[in-house]
C-alpha positions, -999 to +999 in steps of 0.1 A: -411+338-240-423+348-274-453+366-261-431+386-237-418+407-266-452+422-273-468+451-255-503+458-243-529+472-266-526+510-266-556+527-252-559+550-282-558+522-308-596+517-308-614+485-318-597+481-351-561+479-340-543+454-363-508+452-347-496+429-319-528+423-299-517+399-271-507+411-237-484+389-218-510+369-199-543+380-215-559+349-231-586+371-248-560+388-271-540+377-300-503+373-303-502+386-339-526+412-354-544+409-388-517+428-408-487+416-388-461+391-402-453+364-375-417+353-372-405+325-395-410+297-370-444+308-359-454+314-395-445+278-404-464+264-374-495+285-380-495+277-417-492+240-409-522+242-385-544+258-412-532+232-437-541+203-414-576+216-411-583+222-448-566+191-463-591+166-449-620+187-462-605+189-497-599+151-497-633+141-484-654+165-505-633+157-536-636+120-531-674+123-527-677+141-561-654+117-579-676+088-567-709+106-576-696+113-611-681+078-614-647+089-624-619+064-631-588+062-611-567+085-633-595+111-635-599+109-597-563+118-591-565+147-617-597+160-600-582+160-566-551+177-579-571+205-596-592+210-565-560+215-544-545+239-569-577+260-572-581+261-534-546+273-529-549+300-556-582+313-542-567+313-507-538+335-518-562+358-536-585+362-506-555+369-483-540+396-505-570+410-525-602+397-510-613+398-474-577+400-461-585+382-429-573+350-412-601+329-428-594+296-444-607+288-479-619+254-490-644+236-512-680+245-505-702+218-489-733+237-502-720+234-537-713+197-530-750+192-522-759+209-554-734+187-573-748+155-559-784+166-565-777+174-602-752+146-609-778+128-630-777+156-656-740+149-663-707+165-652-709+190-680-742+204-668-731+205-632-699+224-638-714+246-665-740+257-639-713+262-613-694+285-637-725+307-643-734+308-606-698+318-597-699+346-623-732+359-609-718+358-574-687+378-585-710+404-600-728+408-567-694+415-550-681+439-577-713+460-577-712+464-539-745+446-534-728+421-511-720+448-484-756+459-484-766+425-472-745+429-441-774+445-422-790+411-421-761+398-399-768+414-365-747+403-335-775+378-327-774+363-362-736+362-362-737+344-328-762+319-343-740+314-373-710+304-353-730+280-333-746+266-364-712+255-377-705+235-346-740+219-345-740+211-382-706+194-380-719+171-353-724+142-377-689+147-392-673+145-357-694+115-348-683+096-379-647+105-374-646+095-337-666+063-343-650+055-377-656+018-387-621+014-400-605+024-367-627+006-342-607-018-321-620-038-292-649-016-284-665+016-296-659+033-262-621+032-266-619+058-294-643+080-275-623+079-243-591+086-263-606+116-280-619+131-248-584+127-232-568+143-263-593+172-262-586+177-225-549+178-232-552+203-260-575+226-240-551+225-211-523+235-234-543+264-249-550+277-214-515+273-198-490+275-226-478+309-240-464+322-273-454+298-300-463+267-279-499+280-274-502+285-312-489+250-319-513+231-297-535+219-325-506+207-346-490+190-315-523+174-307-525+160-343-489+146-343-487+134-307-522+121-308-515+100-340-484+086-325-501+076-292-531+062-311-508+039-332-487+029-302-518+019-283-531+001-314-567+013-309-577+007-345-574-019-371-564+004-399-555+041-402-546+041-439-565+064-462-589+048-486-578+071-514-547+060-533-529+091-546-514+074-577-480+074-591-479+107-609-464+140-598-472+161-629-496+189-635-532+176-633-549+172-667-577+193-680-612+179-673-625+155-699-659+170-701-672+203-715-698+227-700-734+220-708-759+247-701-792+232-688-816+258-673-830+234-645-794+226-633-785+263-634-816+272-613-807+246-587-771+258-586-783+294-582-800+284-549-767+269-538-748+301-546-773+322-526-765+300-496-727+303-504-729+341-505-747+341-471-720+317-458-692+340-471-708+371-456-714+355-422-678+341-421-662+374-431-684+394-407-679+371-378-641+368-384-636+405-388-656+411-356-636+385-336-602+398-347-613+435-345-606+443-381-618+476-397-634+481-431-661+454-430-679+468-461-650+466-484-640+432-471-674+418-477-676+430-513-641+418-521-646+384-504-678+376-524-661+388-556-631+366-552-652+336-541-674+342-572-645+343-595-631+312-579-665+294-585-665+305-621-629+291-625-639+260-607-667+254-632-642+257-661-616+235-643-642+209-634-640+210-596-659+224-566-661+261-560-645+276-529-658+295-499-643+309-467-649+284-439-669+296-409-646+277-385-620+304-391-628+325-360-625+294-338-592+285-353-579+321-349-589+320-312-575+285-307-541+295-322-542+330-306-531+345-340-551+369-361-525+373-388-538+368-423-502+361-435-502+328-416-523+314-445-497+321-471-477+289-463-509+270-463-519+283-498-484+275-512-486+240-497-520+234-512-507+242-547-477+220-541-499+191-530-520+195-561-488+192-582-475+162-561-505+138-555-483+111-539-476+134-509-513+134-500-509+098-489-491+110-458-523+124-444-537+089-445-515+081-415-536+103-392-564+082-376-599+096-381-605+098-343-575+121-339-590+144-366-623+143-348-606+154-316-589+183-332-622+194-348-639+190-315-614+214-299-618+240-326-656+238-323-653+244-285-635+277-293-662+284-320-689+283-294-669+305-271-666+330-299-704+328-304-710+336-268-686+366-270-706+380-299-739+374-281-730+388-247-700+410-254-697+448-256-723+453-228-750+434-246-775+414-225-790+382-237-827+390-238-855+365-246-857+373-283-820+370-289-818+337-270-848+323-289-833+332-323-800+314-315-818+285-298-843+279-327-815+282-353-793+257-334-822+232-330-830+235-367-794+227-376-794+196-352-827+182-367-816+188-403-781+176-398-794+142-384-822+139-409-828+103-421-815+096-456-850+087-468-863+121-457-835+139-474-841+121-507-878+129-504-871+166-507-875+183-541-840+183-557-842+220-564-847+227-527-824+200-514-794+223-512-813+245-488-835+222-468-811+193-464-782+215-452-782+221-414-761+253-416-783+268-444-816+258-428-805+271-394-793+304-409-826+309-427-845+303-394-823+328-376-828+355-403-866+351-404-869+352-366-845+381-362-858+404-389-895+394-392-912+374-364-891+386-334-880+420-347-870+445-321-869+483-323-834+496-330-818+512-300-803+547-303 
């Protein structure tokens, strides 16, 4: 009923129309445009869906850093709180000042790899290098250099980028579905439950309309958790992280920046990968939601992410980046509105100021989170195929080979044995041990060097 109030896309609107984009029964259009405010009810549901996707990432990546740096219980709570607050602030800045797209912001896994690789030098050296790298990335955005790099991201590379996200998250989905803490009588039960939940969510996305279609992911998370607990498929669904008793503003980090050239050089490689990730995410999201002004969005997005990284270094937490899952989430929820991220940003800051509330997310079993991520990645691959074969493009041998080689690289690197990962030179580990980054590098080399085609008029 909600979608019935919207009209079809005007024929004169062109490819950058940002108003109501969803015809009554056209699943390839969006209910809300990039610059359109959804109604209050839809805004709350969409914001909750974004929040559900980013909170597990913040908790998981933050917990890894606290363990690597050997922080005590009080320092761990403060670290997680600072990470939530910074993520919410950068999300708001990107929504209003940066890329202005429906793209979720979260801690960068590339910077996590750099943090783990340089943890032996001390927390001060890690976060000092992160602050310098963030400032340099902001300079790249403010000078307009970021937009010049957009020519590297052709439709073929963008299609490969979206698929790389799904492939590189394979180990994450595997560990969520077959989580040791939720295994009941057999490993096959969580898998069967996840497949059934995925099928139900895909059915809802295809048949439901309006607000119900946008709420499929959230409904899947809530209903799936209830059913999982009722069936008693797992031994324990409680979170391993105890949020603590405090609800005050997180304390300032107990360490001070330490400038070590070797760590700064290693973190610089990470920020090169982060800039590539930011450019690919903004370019692919803007293309999927048909937003204009790509050049300005790219420069502003890198500038805001860089400033967020510099602030993260001073705050003693991980720097942010726009997540490449954003196009898949936008398609899954059938909403391209950037304003749907405002409730999510506010909730992130509130969670950072109220750590005890984070314990509620421990009630969601990992297999249910894996099923939701599985559904989003299915839409991500669909978006990749639209970029590769849409607008009259034909999938020639070169384009297919670029995407195929990049995806296979991501699969091999993502499932690399731990001994092989540790054998890589620490300075190169952020690049060679990251499936997304390695696959993207292969796609760029093949597309622009080895399999370069002549530009068509």
